C-alpha positions as CSV (number, residue, x, y, z in Angstrom):
1,M,10.9,31.9,-6.1
2,K,9.6,30.0,-3.1
3,L,10.7,26.3,-2.8
4,C,8.0,23.9,-1.6
5,V,9.4,21.6,1.0
6,F,8.2,18.5,-0.8
7,E,9.1,19.2,-4.4
8,V,12.9,19.4,-4.1
9,Y,14.1,16.0,-5.3
10,N,17.0,17.0,-7.5
11,S,18.9,18.4,-4.5
12,P,20.7,16.7,-1.7
13,R,18.8,19.1,0.5
14,M,15.6,17.0,0.1
15,T,16.2,15.0,3.3
16,E,17.3,18.1,5.1
17,L,14.1,19.8,4.4
18,I,12.1,16.8,5.6
19,K,14.2,16.6,8.7
20,K,13.6,20.3,9.4
21,K,9.8,19.7,9.2
22,L,10.2,16.8,11.6
23,Q,12.5,18.7,13.9
24,D,9.9,21.6,14.1
25,E,7.2,19.1,15.2
26,M,9.6,17.6,17.7
27,N,10.4,21.1,19.1
28,L,6.6,21.8,19.6
29,L,6.1,18.5,21.2
30,E,9.1,18.9,23.5
31,H,7.8,22.3,24.6
32,E,4.4,20.8,25.3
33,L,5.9,17.9,27.3
34,V,8.3,20.1,29.4
35,H,6.2,23.2,29.9
36,E,2.4,22.8,29.2
37,L,1.6,19.3,30.3
38,P,3.2,19.6,33.8
39,K,1.1,22.6,34.4
40,E,-2.0,20.8,33.3
41,I,-1.2,17.8,35.5
42,K,-0.5,20.1,38.5
43,R,-3.7,21.9,37.9
44,A,-5.6,18.6,37.7
45,V,-4.0,17.2,40.9
46,A,-5.1,20.3,42.7
47,L,-8.7,19.4,41.9
48,G,-8.6,16.5,44.3
49,D,-9.3,12.8,44.0
50,L,-7.2,11.4,41.1
51,S,-9.2,8.2,40.7
52,E,-12.2,10.1,39.2
53,N,-10.3,13.1,37.8
54,A,-10.9,13.2,34.1
55,E,-8.6,16.2,33.6
56,Y,-5.7,14.4,35.2
57,H,-6.2,11.2,33.2
58,M,-6.5,13.1,29.9
59,A,-3.3,15.1,30.7
60,K,-1.4,11.8,31.6
61,Q,-2.7,10.2,28.4
62,R,-1.6,13.2,26.3
63,Q,1.8,13.0,28.0
64,E,2.2,9.4,27.0
65,F,1.1,10.1,23.5
66,V,3.6,13.0,23.2
67,K,6.4,10.8,24.5
68,A,5.6,8.1,22.0
69,R,5.3,10.5,19.1
70,L,8.7,12.0,20.0
71,R,10.3,8.5,20.0
72,Q,8.7,7.9,16.6
73,L,9.9,11.2,15.1
74,G,13.4,10.5,16.5
75,Q,13.5,7.1,14.8
76,R,12.3,8.7,11.5
77,M,15.0,11.3,11.7
78,A,17.6,8.5,12.2
79,D,16.1,6.7,9.2
80,L,16.3,9.8,7.0
81,S,19.9,10.4,7.9
82,L,20.7,7.0,6.3
83,I,19.4,8.0,2.9
84,N,22.3,8.4,0.5
85,M,21.3,10.0,-2.8
86,D,24.2,8.2,-4.5
87,N,22.7,4.8,-3.7
88,I,19.4,5.6,-5.5
89,P,19.4,3.6,-8.8
90,K,20.1,5.6,-12.0
91,D,18.2,3.2,-14.3
92,K,15.6,1.6,-12.1
93,V,12.6,2.9,-10.1
94,G,13.7,4.4,-6.7
95,L,13.0,7.3,-4.4
96,G,12.1,10.4,-6.4
97,S,11.3,8.5,-9.6
98,K,8.4,9.4,-11.8
99,V,6.8,6.3,-13.3
100,K,4.1,5.9,-15.9
101,V,2.4,2.6,-15.7
102,Y,-0.3,0.7,-17.5
103,D,-2.7,-0.9,-15.0
104,N,-3.9,-4.1,-16.6
105,T,-6.7,-4.6,-14.1
106,K,-8.2,-1.1,-14.6
107,N,-7.1,-0.8,-18.3
108,E,-5.7,2.6,-17.8
109,E,-2.4,4.5,-17.6
110,M,-1.4,6.1,-14.3
111,E,1.6,8.2,-13.2
112,Y,3.2,8.0,-9.8
113,K,6.1,9.7,-8.1
114,L,7.8,7.7,-5.4
115,V,8.3,9.8,-2.3
116,T,9.0,9.4,1.4
117,T,6.2,8.5,3.8
118,E,5.9,12.1,5.0
119,E,5.3,13.4,1.5
120,S,2.8,10.8,0.2
121,D,-0.4,12.2,-1.3
122,V,-2.3,9.6,-3.3
123,A,-4.6,12.2,-4.8
124,T,-1.7,13.9,-6.5
125,G,0.1,10.7,-7.5
126,K,2.7,10.8,-4.8
127,I,3.1,7.4,-3.3
128,S,5.4,6.2,-0.6
129,T,8.2,3.8,-1.3
130,S,6.8,1.8,1.6
131,S,3.3,1.5,0.2
132,P,2.2,-1.7,-1.6
133,I,2.5,-0.1,-5.0
134,G,5.7,1.7,-4.1
135,R,7.3,-1.5,-2.9
136,A,6.2,-3.4,-6.1
137,L,7.6,-0.7,-8.3
138,L,11.0,-0.4,-6.6
139,N,14.0,-1.6,-8.7
140,K,11.8,-2.1,-11.8
141,K,12.9,-0.9,-15.3
142,V,10.9,0.2,-18.4
143,G,9.3,-2.9,-19.8
144,D,9.1,-4.7,-16.5
145,T,5.8,-5.7,-14.9
146,A,5.2,-5.0,-11.2
147,T,2.6,-7.2,-9.4
148,V,0.9,-5.4,-6.5
149,V,-1.1,-7.4,-4.0
150,T,-4.0,-5.4,-2.7
151,P,-7.1,-6.4,-0.6
152,N,-9.0,-6.5,-3.9
153,G,-6.6,-9.0,-5.4
154,K,-3.4,-8.7,-7.5
155,R,-2.8,-5.9,-10.0
156,D,-0.2,-6.0,-12.7
157,L,1.4,-2.7,-13.6
158,D,3.5,-2.5,-16.8
159,I,6.3,0.1,-16.6
160,L,5.9,2.4,-19.6
161,T,8.2,5.3,-18.8
162,L,10.7,6.1,-16.0
163,S,12.4,9.3,-15.0
164,T,14.7,8.9,-12.0
165,I,15.8,11.6,-9.6
166,H,19.2,11.6,-11.4
167,D,17.5,12.3,-14.8
168,E,15.7,15.3,-13.3
169,A,18.9,16.6,-11.7
170,S,20.8,16.5,-15.0
171,A,17.9,18.1,-16.9
């Protein structure tokens, strides 16, 4: 049985799998930064006048982008290392929770799973805990109403059912 990196929520390995994905991206970017981009820059410098050298400017821009992305990934890795599964609420909405809500604005039921930013996929109902809906749902219980402020106005979501990461782990 093959484990999908983003479906393992009832395991402490969840953050480790996400970290591995981020580390793989960091390794690729570091290789590009150390090996490929210096060659591109050297090749572009050999073409002559740097003031009008598009290849040189593109390589330097890519170099700055890669450095910025590496800093961003490093910060995200640090953030993920702070996640403690024991601190996720057992009776309230938190990371890994599946929540069925009734959207009073749209008059329909919807189901969401709260995930990390890297895993969010709105089309499949996976929303980030840092998204407007995710933030509104955090720490709510069955029977509570979460008010979400969107560009189209406020939406009230009534919490109908809740299954936390701990419920899934014990099932």
